[in-house]
ZADO-1210 file (C-alpha; in nm, 4 decimals, padded with zeros to 6 digits):
<atoms>
<atom x="-00.7430" y="-00.2117" z="02.1332" code="MET" pos="1"/>
<atom x="-00.4706" y="-00.1787" z="01.8695" code="MET" pos="2"/>
<atom x="-00.5811" y="-00.0854" z="01.5182" code="ASN" pos="3"/>
<atom x="-00.3882" y="00.0067" z="01.2048" code="LEU" pos="4"/>
<atom x="-00.6039" y="00.2609" z="01.0247" code="ILE" pos="5"/>
<atom x="-00.3516" y="00.4953" z="00.8639" code="GLY" pos="6"/>
<atom x="00.0167" y="00.5809" z="00.8661" code="LEU" pos="7"/>
<atom x="-00.0655" y="00.9414" z="00.9487" code="GLN" pos="8"/>
<atom x="-00.1659" y="00.8170" z="01.2940" code="GLU" pos="9"/>
<atom x="00.1736" y="00.6518" z="01.3572" code="LEU" pos="10"/>
<atom x="00.4926" y="00.8068" z="01.4880" code="SER" pos="11"/>
<atom x="00.8132" y="00.7858" z="01.2881" code="ARG" pos="12"/>
<atom x="00.9546" y="00.5406" z="01.5419" code="GLN" pos="13"/>
<atom x="00.6477" y="00.3195" z="01.5184" code="ARG" pos="14"/>
<atom x="00.6832" y="00.3025" z="01.1405" code="MET" pos="15"/>
<atom x="01.0531" y="00.2184" z="01.1714" code="ILE" pos="16"/>
<atom x="00.9706" y="-00.0528" z="01.4266" code="ALA" pos="17"/>
<atom x="00.7248" y="-00.2131" z="01.1826" code="LEU" pos="18"/>
<atom x="00.9825" y="-00.1984" z="00.9023" code="LEU" pos="19"/>
<atom x="01.2443" y="-00.3543" z="01.1298" code="ASP" pos="20"/>
<atom x="00.9970" y="-00.6268" z="01.2273" code="ALA" pos="21"/>
<atom x="00.9299" y="-00.6939" z="00.8578" code="SER" pos="22"/>
<atom x="01.2985" y="-00.7716" z="00.8057" code="GLU" pos="23"/>
<atom x="01.2534" y="-01.0809" z="01.0273" code="ARG" pos="24"/>
<atom x="01.0301" y="-01.2263" z="00.7571" code="TYR" pos="25"/>
<atom x="01.2800" y="-01.1878" z="00.4722" code="LEU" pos="26"/>
<atom x="01.5896" y="-01.3967" z="00.4081" code="SER" pos="27"/>
<atom x="01.9222" y="-01.2399" z="00.3155" code="GLU" pos="28"/>
<atom x="01.8429" y="-01.2971" z="-00.0521" code="ASP" pos="29"/>
<atom x="01.4998" y="-01.1346" z="-00.0167" code="GLY" pos="30"/>
<atom x="01.2711" y="-01.4390" z="-00.0003" code="GLN" pos="31"/>
<atom x="00.9737" y="-01.4594" z="00.2368" code="VAL" pos="32"/>
<atom x="01.0417" y="-01.6650" z="00.5486" code="ILE" pos="33"/>
<atom x="00.8637" y="-01.7334" z="00.8749" code="THR" pos="34"/>
<atom x="01.0891" y="-01.8024" z="01.1753" code="PRO" pos="35"/>
<atom x="01.0048" y="-02.1320" z="01.3463" code="ALA" pos="36"/>
<atom x="00.9061" y="-01.9553" z="01.6682" code="GLU" pos="37"/>
<atom x="00.6387" y="-01.7555" z="01.4806" code="ASP" pos="38"/>
<atom x="00.4666" y="-02.0414" z="01.2995" code="ARG" pos="39"/>
<atom x="00.2178" y="-02.0987" z="01.5824" code="GLU" pos="40"/>
<atom x="00.1797" y="-01.7337" z="01.6768" code="LEU" pos="41"/>
<atom x="-00.1888" y="-01.7247" z="01.5745" code="LEU" pos="42"/>
<atom x="-00.2767" y="-02.0820" z="01.6673" code="ARG" pos="43"/>
<atom x="-00.6502" y="-02.1360" z="01.7281" code="GLU" pos="44"/>
<atom x="-00.7299" y="-01.7878" z="01.5936" code="GLN" pos="45"/>
<atom x="-00.9463" y="-01.6942" z="01.2949" code="THR" pos="46"/>
<atom x="-00.9495" y="-01.3617" z="01.1131" code="PHE" pos="47"/>
<atom x="-01.2012" y="-01.2161" z="00.8707" code="ALA" pos="48"/>
<atom x="-01.0794" y="-01.0575" z="00.5482" code="LEU" pos="49"/>
<atom x="-01.3590" y="-00.8295" z="00.4303" code="LEU" pos="50"/>
<atom x="-01.2571" y="-00.7189" z="00.0827" code="PHE" pos="51"/>
<atom x="-01.5463" y="-00.5179" z="-00.0506" code="LEU" pos="52"/>
<atom x="-01.3363" y="-00.3706" z="-00.3316" code="GLU" pos="53"/>
<atom x="-01.1368" y="-00.5869" z="-00.5761" code="PRO" pos="54"/>
<atom x="-00.7901" y="-00.7027" z="-00.4716" code="SER" pos="55"/>
<atom x="-00.5299" y="-00.9597" z="-00.5699" code="THR" pos="56"/>
<atom x="-00.1997" y="-00.8649" z="-00.4044" code="ARG" pos="57"/>
<atom x="-00.3289" y="-00.7257" z="-00.0751" code="THR" pos="58"/>
<atom x="-00.5953" y="-00.9879" z="-00.0096" code="ARG" pos="59"/>
<atom x="-00.3749" y="-01.2825" z="-00.1044" code="THR" pos="60"/>
<atom x="-00.0746" y="-01.1596" z="00.0928" code="SER" pos="61"/>
<atom x="-00.2834" y="-01.1008" z="00.4067" code="PHE" pos="62"/>
<atom x="-00.4267" y="-01.4515" z="00.3670" code="ASP" pos="63"/>
<atom x="-00.0799" y="-01.6031" z="00.3219" code="LEU" pos="64"/>
<atom x="00.0625" y="-01.4026" z="00.6110" code="ALA" pos="65"/>
<atom x="-00.2080" y="-01.5250" z="00.8490" code="ILE" pos="66"/>
<atom x="-00.1556" y="-01.8860" z="00.7390" code="GLN" pos="67"/>
<atom x="00.2230" y="-01.8595" z="00.7741" code="ARG" pos="68"/>
<atom x="00.1733" y="-01.7419" z="01.1333" code="LEU" pos="69"/>
<atom x="-00.0486" y="-02.0408" z="01.2115" code="GLY" pos="70"/>
<atom x="-00.3872" y="-01.8702" z="01.1919" code="GLY" pos="71"/>
<atom x="-00.6978" y="-01.9220" z="00.9809" code="ARG" pos="72"/>
<atom x="-00.8810" y="-01.6733" z="00.7637" code="SER" pos="73"/>
<atom x="-01.2230" y="-01.6390" z="00.6067" code="VAL" pos="74"/>
<atom x="-01.2705" y="-01.4053" z="00.3121" code="THR" pos="75"/>
<atom x="-01.5887" y="-01.2120" z="00.2405" code="ILE" pos="76"/>
<atom x="-01.6388" y="-01.0142" z="-00.0784" code="SER" pos="77"/>
<atom x="-01.9335" y="-00.8179" z="-00.2095" code="GLY" pos="78"/>
<atom x="-02.0252" y="-01.0975" z="-00.4490" code="GLN" pos="79"/>
<atom x="-02.2273" y="-01.3702" z="-00.2821" code="GLY" pos="80"/>
<atom x="-02.2689" y="-01.1919" z="00.0521" code="SER" pos="81"/>
<atom x="-02.5688" y="-01.0168" z="00.2054" code="SER" pos="82"/>
<atom x="-02.4253" y="-00.6876" z="00.0836" code="LEU" pos="83"/>
<atom x="-02.5969" y="-00.7747" z="-00.2435" code="GLN" pos="84"/>
<atom x="-02.9251" y="-00.7809" z="-00.0509" code="LYS" pos="85"/>
<atom x="-02.8702" y="-00.4329" z="00.0879" code="GLY" pos="86"/>
<atom x="-02.6905" y="-00.5051" z="00.4153" code="GLU" pos="87"/>
<atom x="-02.4515" y="-00.2268" z="00.5161" code="SER" pos="88"/>
<atom x="-02.0776" y="-00.2910" z="00.5280" code="ALA" pos="89"/>
<atom x="-02.0756" y="-00.1993" z="00.8979" code="ALA" pos="90"/>
<atom x="-02.3452" y="-00.4587" z="00.9723" code="ASP" pos="91"/>
<atom x="-02.1546" y="-00.7206" z="00.7731" code="THR" pos="92"/>
<atom x="-01.8509" y="-00.6514" z="00.9908" code="CYS" pos="93"/>
<atom x="-02.0598" y="-00.6681" z="01.3084" code="LYS" pos="94"/>
<atom x="-02.2038" y="-00.9998" z="01.1912" code="THR" pos="95"/>
<atom x="-01.8665" y="-01.1703" z="01.1472" code="VAL" pos="96"/>
<atom x="-01.7455" y="-01.0160" z="01.4734" code="ALA" pos="97"/>
<atom x="-02.0464" y="-01.1693" z="01.6497" code="ALA" pos="98"/>
<atom x="-01.9397" y="-01.5085" z="01.5137" code="MET" pos="99"/>
<atom x="-01.6209" y="-01.4845" z="01.7180" code="GLY" pos="100"/>
<atom x="-01.3452" y="-01.3895" z="01.4769" code="VAL" pos="101"/>
<atom x="-01.0329" y="-01.2514" z="01.6409" code="ASP" pos="102"/>
<atom x="-00.9648" y="-00.9579" z="01.4084" code="GLY" pos="103"/>
<atom x="-01.0761" y="-00.7822" z="01.0910" code="LEU" pos="104"/>
<atom x="-00.8858" y="-00.6821" z="00.7782" code="VAL" pos="105"/>
<atom x="-01.1099" y="-00.4472" z="00.5814" code="VAL" pos="106"/>
<atom x="-01.1059" y="-00.2941" z="00.2341" code="ARG" pos="107"/>
<atom x="-01.3956" y="-00.0694" z="00.1329" code="HIS" pos="108"/>
<atom x="-01.4627" y="00.2345" z="-00.0835" code="HIS" pos="109"/>
<atom x="-01.5879" y="00.4346" z="00.2173" code="ASP" pos="110"/>
<atom x="-01.2988" y="00.6364" z="00.3625" code="ARG" pos="111"/>
<atom x="-01.4695" y="00.6499" z="00.7024" code="HIS" pos="112"/>
<atom x="-01.5494" y="00.2806" z="00.7529" code="LEU" pos="113"/>
<atom x="-01.2186" y="00.1670" z="00.9136" code="PRO" pos="114"/>
<atom x="-01.2362" y="00.4562" z="01.1607" code="HIS" pos="115"/>
<atom x="-01.5974" y="00.3726" z="01.2490" code="VAL" pos="116"/>
<atom x="-01.5137" y="00.0037" z="01.2969" code="LEU" pos="117"/>
<atom x="-01.2100" y="00.0784" z="01.5119" code="SER" pos="118"/>
<atom x="-01.4286" y="00.2862" z="01.7437" code="GLU" pos="119"/>
<atom x="-01.7204" y="00.0429" z="01.7654" code="ARG" pos="120"/>
<atom x="-01.5607" y="-00.3018" z="01.7489" code="MET" pos="121"/>
<atom x="-01.4106" y="-00.4819" z="02.0445" code="ASN" pos="122"/>
<atom x="-01.1461" y="-00.6473" z="01.8271" code="LEU" pos="123"/>
<atom x="-00.8471" y="-00.5189" z="01.6275" code="PRO" pos="124"/>
<atom x="-00.8998" y="-00.3726" z="01.2799" code="VAL" pos="125"/>
<atom x="-00.6451" y="-00.3351" z="00.9997" code="ILE" pos="126"/>
<atom x="-00.7245" y="-00.1045" z="00.7097" code="ASN" pos="127"/>
<atom x="-00.6423" y="-00.2731" z="00.3774" code="ALA" pos="128"/>
<atom x="-00.7486" y="00.0327" z="00.1770" code="GLY" pos="129"/>
<atom x="-01.0344" y="00.2755" z="00.2358" code="ASN" pos="130"/>
<atom x="-01.1375" y="00.4371" z="-00.0906" code="GLY" pos="131"/>
<atom x="-00.9007" y="00.7220" z="-00.1691" code="SER" pos="132"/>
<atom x="-00.8039" y="00.7494" z="00.1991" code="GLY" pos="133"/>
<atom x="-00.5009" y="00.5394" z="00.2963" code="GLU" pos="134"/>
<atom x="-00.3331" y="00.2051" z="00.2312" code="HIS" pos="135"/>
<atom x="-00.0978" y="00.1723" z="00.5297" code="PRO" pos="136"/>
<atom x="00.0535" y="-00.1679" z="00.4542" code="THR" pos="137"/>
<atom x="00.1303" y="-00.0620" z="00.0960" code="GLN" pos="138"/>
<atom x="00.3104" y="00.2428" z="00.2305" code="GLY" pos="139"/>
<atom x="00.5116" y="00.0222" z="00.4642" code="LEU" pos="140"/>
<atom x="00.6087" y="-00.2267" z="00.1945" code="LEU" pos="141"/>
<atom x="00.7066" y="00.0492" z="-00.0482" code="ASP" pos="142"/>
<atom x="00.9260" y="00.2088" z="00.2191" code="ALA" pos="143"/>
<atom x="01.0778" y="-00.1316" z="00.3006" code="LEU" pos="144"/>
<atom x="01.1514" y="-00.1971" z="-00.0666" code="THR" pos="145"/>
<atom x="01.3324" y="00.1359" z="-00.1009" code="LEU" pos="146"/>
<atom x="01.5125" y="00.1033" z="00.2318" code="ARG" pos="147"/>
<atom x="01.6497" y="-00.2377" z="00.1359" code="ARG" pos="148"/>
<atom x="01.7408" y="-00.1374" z="-00.2189" code="HIS" pos="149"/>
<atom x="01.9266" y="00.1787" z="-00.1215" code="PHE" pos="150"/>
<atom x="02.0626" y="00.0311" z="00.2041" code="ASN" pos="151"/>
<atom x="01.9586" y="00.3597" z="00.3624" code="SER" pos="152"/>
<atom x="01.9668" y="00.2631" z="00.7294" code="GLY" pos="153"/>
<atom x="01.6545" y="00.2901" z="00.9406" code="GLU" pos="154"/>
<atom x="01.4922" y="00.5567" z="00.7210" code="GLY" pos="155"/>
<atom x="01.5060" y="00.7074" z="00.3724" code="LEU" pos="156"/>
<atom x="01.7097" y="01.0193" z="00.4464" code="SER" pos="157"/>
<atom x="01.8390" y="01.2027" z="00.1413" code="GLY" pos="158"/>
<atom x="01.6378" y="01.0083" z="-00.1156" code="LEU" pos="159"/>
<atom x="01.4362" y="01.1915" z="-00.3800" code="LYS" pos="160"/>
<atom x="01.1125" y="01.0072" z="-00.4543" code="ILE" pos="161"/>
<atom x="00.8631" y="01.1033" z="-00.7256" code="ALA" pos="162"/>
<atom x="00.5077" y="00.9693" z="-00.7112" code="ILE" pos="163"/>
<atom x="00.3706" y="00.9851" z="-01.0658" code="VAL" pos="164"/>
<atom x="00.0173" y="00.9437" z="-01.1969" code="GLY" pos="165"/>
<atom x="-00.3311" y="00.9767" z="-01.0508" code="ASP" pos="166"/>
<atom x="-00.2371" y="01.1291" z="-00.7179" code="ILE" pos="167"/>
<atom x="-00.5594" y="01.2847" z="-00.5984" code="VAL" pos="168"/>
<atom x="-00.7650" y="00.9633" z="-00.6145" code="HIS" pos="169"/>
<atom x="-00.4921" y="00.7344" z="-00.4777" code="SER" pos="170"/>
<atom x="-00.4808" y="00.5936" z="-00.1263" code="ARG" pos="171"/>
<atom x="-00.1315" y="00.4616" z="-00.2027" code="VAL" pos="172"/>
<atom x="-00.0081" y="00.8121" z="-00.2843" code="ALA" pos="173"/>
<atom x="-00.1289" y="00.9398" z="00.0536" code="ARG" pos="174"/>
<atom x="00.0331" y="00.6619" z="00.2547" code="SER" pos="175"/>
<atom x="00.3535" y="00.6684" z="00.0500" code="ASP" pos="176"/>
<atom x="00.3952" y="01.0456" z="00.0683" code="ALA" pos="177"/>
<atom x="00.3488" y="01.0390" z="00.4441" code="HIS" pos="178"/>
<atom x="00.5892" y="00.7572" z="00.5257" code="ILE" pos="179"/>
<atom x="00.8536" y="00.8655" z="00.2738" code="PHE" pos="180"/>
<atom x="00.8524" y="01.2179" z="00.4168" code="SER" pos="181"/>
<atom x="00.8478" y="01.0949" z="00.7776" code="ALA" pos="182"/>
<atom x="01.1527" y="00.8785" z="00.7046" code="LEU" pos="183"/>
<atom x="01.3491" y="01.1724" z="00.5648" code="GLY" pos="184"/>
<atom x="01.2931" y="01.1578" z="00.1888" code="ALA" pos="185"/>
<atom x="01.2029" y="01.4507" z="-00.0359" code="ASP" pos="186"/>
<atom x="00.8746" y="01.3795" z="-00.2149" code="VAL" pos="187"/>
<atom x="00.7498" y="01.5156" z="-00.5477" code="LEU" pos="188"/>
<atom x="00.3966" y="01.4541" z="-00.6777" code="LEU" pos="189"/>
<atom x="00.3730" y="01.4544" z="-01.0578" code="ALA" pos="190"/>
<atom x="00.0844" y="01.4140" z="-01.2989" code="GLY" pos="191"/>
<atom x="-00.1694" y="01.5941" z="-01.5156" code="PRO" pos="192"/>
<atom x="-00.3225" y="01.8939" z="-01.3400" code="ARG" pos="193"/>
<atom x="-00.6644" y="01.7255" z="-01.3081" code="MET" pos="194"/>
<atom x="-00.5050" y="01.4328" z="-01.1216" code="LEU" pos="195"/>
<atom x="-00.3065" y="01.6404" z="-00.8715" code="LEU" pos="196"/>
<atom x="-00.4213" y="01.7890" z="-00.5396" code="PRO" pos="197"/>
<atom x="-00.5493" y="02.1445" z="-00.5630" code="THR" pos="198"/>
<atom x="-00.3675" y="02.4307" z="-00.3940" code="GLU" pos="199"/>
<atom x="-00.6213" y="02.4118" z="-00.1110" code="ALA" pos="200"/>
<atom x="-00.5568" y="02.0381" z="-00.0646" code="GLN" pos="201"/>
<atom x="-00.1773" y="02.0590" z="-00.0694" code="LEU" pos="202"/>
<atom x="-00.1497" y="02.1463" z="00.2998" code="ASP" pos="203"/>
<atom x="-00.2362" y="01.7821" z="00.3729" code="ALA" pos="204"/>
<atom x="00.0490" y="01.6538" z="00.1550" code="TRP" pos="205"/>
<atom x="00.4147" y="01.6580" z="00.2739" code="PRO" pos="206"/>
<atom x="00.5323" y="01.7130" z="-00.0825" code="ALA" pos="207"/>
<atom x="00.5596" y="01.9570" z="-00.3688" code="ARG" pos="208"/>
<atom x="00.3970" y="01.9118" z="-00.7120" code="VAL" pos="209"/>
<atom x="00.4833" y="01.9360" z="-01.0786" code="THR" pos="210"/>
<atom x="00.2954" y="01.8845" z="-01.4039" code="THR" pos="211"/>
<atom x="00.6189" y="01.7954" z="-01.5866" code="SER" pos="212"/>
<atom x="00.7060" y="01.4303" z="-01.6423" code="ARG" pos="213"/>
<atom x="01.0529" y="01.5364" z="-01.7541" code="LYS" pos="214"/>
<atom x="01.1179" y="01.7291" z="-01.4315" code="GLU" pos="215"/>
<atom x="00.9981" y="01.4443" z="-01.2093" code="ALA" pos="216"/>
<atom x="01.1953" y="01.1700" z="-01.3817" code="LEU" pos="217"/>
<atom x="01.5192" y="01.3673" z="-01.4072" code="ARG" pos="218"/>
<atom x="01.5008" y="01.4642" z="-01.0406" code="TRP" pos="219"/>
<atom x="01.4112" y="01.1318" z="-00.8782" code="ALA" pos="220"/>
<atom x="01.6167" y="00.8501" z="-00.7301" code="ASP" pos="221"/>
<atom x="01.2990" y="00.6404" z="-00.7221" code="ALA" pos="222"/>
<atom x="00.9694" y="00.6717" z="-00.9093" code="VAL" pos="223"/>
<atom x="00.6448" y="00.5251" z="-00.7746" code="VAL" pos="224"/>
<atom x="00.4090" y="00.4947" z="-01.0710" code="VAL" pos="225"/>
<atom x="00.0326" y="00.4862" z="-01.0123" code="LEU" pos="226"/>
<atom x="-00.2485" y="00.3749" z="-01.2381" code="ARG" pos="227"/>
<atom x="-00.5415" y="00.5962" z="-01.3329" code="ILE" pos="228"/>
<atom x="-00.8236" y="00.5299" z="-01.0852" code="GLN" pos="229"/>
<atom x="-01.0969" y="00.5162" z="-01.3488" code="GLN" pos="230"/>
<atom x="-01.3447" y="00.3856" z="-01.0907" code="GLU" pos="231"/>
<atom x="-01.3076" y="00.7082" z="-00.8893" code="ARG" pos="232"/>
<atom x="-01.3132" y="00.9588" z="-01.1780" code="LEU" pos="233"/>
<atom x="-01.6674" y="01.0822" z="-01.1360" code="ARG" pos="234"/>
<atom x="-01.7853" y="01.2107" z="-01.4716" code="GLY" pos="235"/>
<atom x="-01.4310" y="01.2465" z="-01.6044" code="SER" pos="236"/>
<atom x="-01.2536" y="01.0261" z="-01.8536" code="VAL" pos="237"/>
<atom x="-00.8803" y="01.0051" z="-01.9112" code="VAL" pos="238"/>
<atom x="-00.7857" y="00.8883" z="-02.2599" code="ASP" pos="239"/>
<atom x="-00.5377" y="00.6027" z="-02.1989" code="PRO" pos="240"/>
<atom x="-00.3594" y="00.6587" z="-02.5312" code="HIS" pos="241"/>
<atom x="-00.3052" y="01.0280" z="-02.4583" code="ARG" pos="242"/>
<atom x="-00.2010" y="00.9472" z="-02.1023" code="TYR" pos="243"/>
<atom x="00.0503" y="00.6860" z="-02.2215" code="ALA" pos="244"/>
<atom x="00.2002" y="00.9403" z="-02.4601" code="SER" pos="245"/>
<atom x="00.2224" y="01.2207" z="-02.2026" code="ASP" pos="246"/>
<atom x="00.2893" y="01.0289" z="-01.8807" code="TRP" pos="247"/>
<atom x="00.3719" y="00.6678" z="-01.9618" code="GLY" pos="248"/>
<atom x="00.7237" y="00.5352" z="-01.9119" code="ILE" pos="249"/>
<atom x="00.8819" y="00.3202" z="-02.1802" code="ASP" pos="250"/>
<atom x="01.2433" y="00.2526" z="-02.2699" code="GLN" pos="251"/>
<atom x="01.2743" y="00.5693" z="-02.4769" code="SER" pos="252"/>
<atom x="01.1478" y="00.7824" z="-02.1855" code="VAL" pos="253"/>
<atom x="01.3975" y="00.6160" z="-01.9508" code="ILE" pos="254"/>
<atom x="01.6838" y="00.6819" z="-02.1925" code="GLU" pos="255"/>
<atom x="01.5793" y="01.0461" z="-02.2350" code="GLN" pos="256"/>
<atom x="01.5089" y="01.1460" z="-01.8776" code="TYR" pos="257"/>
<atom x="01.6174" y="00.8922" z="-01.6182" code="MET" pos="258"/>
<atom x="01.9436" y="00.7865" z="-01.4633" code="SER" pos="259"/>
<atom x="02.0165" y="00.4138" z="-01.5060" code="PRO" pos="260"/>
<atom x="02.0341" y="00.4032" z="-01.1245" code="LEU" pos="261"/>
<atom x="01.6778" y="00.5321" z="-01.0795" code="THR" pos="262"/>
<atom x="01.4367" y="00.2582" z="-00.9727" code="VAL" pos="263"/>
<atom x="01.0684" y="00.2143" z="-01.0561" code="ILE" pos="264"/>
<atom x="00.7925" y="00.0918" z="-00.8251" code="LEU" pos="265"/>
<atom x="00.4220" y="00.0300" z="-00.8876" code="HIS" pos="266"/>
<atom x="00.1645" y="-00.0927" z="-00.6322" code="PRO" pos="267"/>
<atom x="-00.0302" y="-00.2829" z="-00.9001" code="GLY" pos="268"/>
<atom x="-00.2290" y="-00.3657" z="-01.0885" code="PRO" pos="269"/>
<atom x="-00.0195" y="-00.2299" z="-01.3746" code="VAL" pos="270"/>
<atom x="-00.2067" y="-00.1377" z="-01.6905" code="ILE" pos="271"/>
<atom x="00.0616" y="-00.2472" z="-01.9334" code="ARG" pos="272"/>
<atom x="00.1214" y="-00.0064" z="-02.2177" code="GLY" pos="273"/>
<atom x="-00.0392" y="00.2845" z="-02.0306" code="VAL" pos="274"/>
<atom x="00.1700" y="00.3596" z="-01.7189" code="GLU" pos="275"/>
<atom x="00.4613" y="00.1319" z="-01.8052" code="LEU" pos="276"/>
<atom x="00.5709" y="-00.0665" z="-02.1091" code="SER" pos="277"/>
<atom x="00.6344" y="-00.4407" z="-02.0893" code="ASP" pos="278"/>
<atom x="01.0161" y="-00.4094" z="-02.1115" code="PRO" pos="279"/>
<atom x="01.0225" y="-00.1507" z="-01.8315" code="VAL" pos="280"/>
<atom x="00.8116" y="-00.3661" z="-01.5979" code="ILE" pos="281"/>
<atom x="01.0598" y="-00.6518" z="-01.6289" code="ASP" pos="282"/>
<atom x="01.3763" y="-00.4399" z="-01.6475" code="SER" pos="283"/>
<atom x="01.6560" y="-00.4325" z="-01.3857" code="PRO" pos="284"/>
<atom x="01.5332" y="-00.0866" z="-01.2797" code="GLN" pos="285"/>
<atom x="01.1930" y="-00.2261" z="-01.1822" code="SER" pos="286"/>
<atom x="01.1352" y="-00.3269" z="-00.8191" code="LEU" pos="287"/>
<atom x="00.7721" y="-00.4233" z="-00.8820" code="ILE" pos="288"/>
<atom x="00.8027" y="-00.7966" z="-00.8162" code="TRP" pos="289"/>
<atom x="01.0178" y="-00.7291" z="-00.5132" code="ARG" pos="290"/>
<atom x="00.7342" y="-00.5127" z="-00.3775" code="GLN" pos="291"/>
<atom x="00.4959" y="-00.8075" z="-00.4087" code="VAL" pos="292"/>
<atom x="00.7328" y="-01.0330" z="-00.2143" code="THR" pos="293"/>
<atom x="00.7858" y="-00.7684" z="00.0520" code="HIS" pos="294"/>
<atom x="00.4088" y="-00.7369" z="00.0885" code="GLY" pos="295"/>
<atom x="00.3882" y="-01.0810" z="00.2496" code="VAL" pos="296"/>
<atom x="00.6725" y="-00.9987" z="00.4896" code="ALA" pos="297"/>
<atom x="00.5245" y="-00.6632" z="00.5888" code="VAL" pos="298"/>
<atom x="00.1814" y="-00.8119" z="00.6448" code="ARG" pos="299"/>
<atom x="00.3280" y="-01.0863" z="00.8630" code="GLN" pos="300"/>
<atom x="00.4915" y="-00.8145" z="01.0737" code="ALA" pos="301"/>
<atom x="00.1717" y="-00.6083" z="01.0900" code="VAL" pos="302"/>
<atom x="-00.0436" y="-00.9086" z="01.1794" code="ILE" pos="303"/>
<atom x="00.1995" y="-01.0163" z="01.4514" code="ALA" pos="304"/>
<atom x="00.2002" y="-00.6621" z="01.5906" code="ALA" pos="305"/>
<atom x="-00.1754" y="-00.6026" z="01.5828" code="TYR" pos="306"/>
<atom x="-00.3319" y="-00.9512" z="01.5945" code="PHE" pos="307"/>
<atom x="-00.0655" y="-01.1525" z="01.7762" code="GLY" pos="308"/>
<atom x="-00.0465" y="-01.2447" z="02.1452" code="PRO" pos="309"/>
<atom x="-00.0468" y="-00.9380" z="02.3665" code="ARG" pos="310"/>
<atom x="00.3223" y="-00.9739" z="02.4499" code="GLU" pos="311"/>
<atom x="00.4026" y="-00.9639" z="02.0753" code="GLU" pos="312"/>
<atom x="00.2186" y="-00.6367" z="02.0249" code="ARG" pos="313"/>
<atom x="00.4403" y="-00.3311" z="02.0327" code="ALA" pos="314"/>
</atoms>
């Protein structure tokens, strides 16, 4: 059974193959397409999207990707389901599996749930974000966005990529750091000390760290900006006004520290005025909306690879 649980479980060549497959679902001018031969790929199949944490981009793009490949989807959230009555997430997944769905896309705050499901379920599972664990399709789409922008060949060799913000609580940071490093980029993690991995945790990160915004922005070819994960800050509070002053990026920060060729990414949702100012979000240096578009292409490629007919799976 093929499952996509985390990028750390994939080889470099497997990640490149998924990026190459994603290119099939983008036109030359970067719009989402679905080749005619793929539009019935999932015919007669139904997939369950279990999003037990909030989501807009990931949930919607998985739904669109399944539809574009000819499949059907049902979405289950915490609101209105038996989870509100005390049913466990694992039992909810087993319930929809027993109804005959053909695959599961799961988002949940429990880092272990996708692993447990992949071991116990007799159907493919895709991790759409497991707490502060991983977000594999976000890592793929961020790598694709950079690969296309820099025209860097099959990987990201020679690029300098800074990941800035709440690193330690971010599943995106983990997936991004792994795939960027695996594809040949140098990775720098930057943020306030309390939001960075500790010395003991750094062995798990293929990156170095800094607490200097100036250093990170001057060094980088690309900057992935992350929001503060307030929902995961147990007992701690980050003052958004102080954070915006110390770590936010507005036009004056760009002019002071960044090359005009440096690009900015953000997985969303963006807290405008905290991580990024309005003009920066919509500036030529921002690849944020391109990331959203690429998300549909990447998820079509992932669904075809993991949920498609056996001969399509590679």
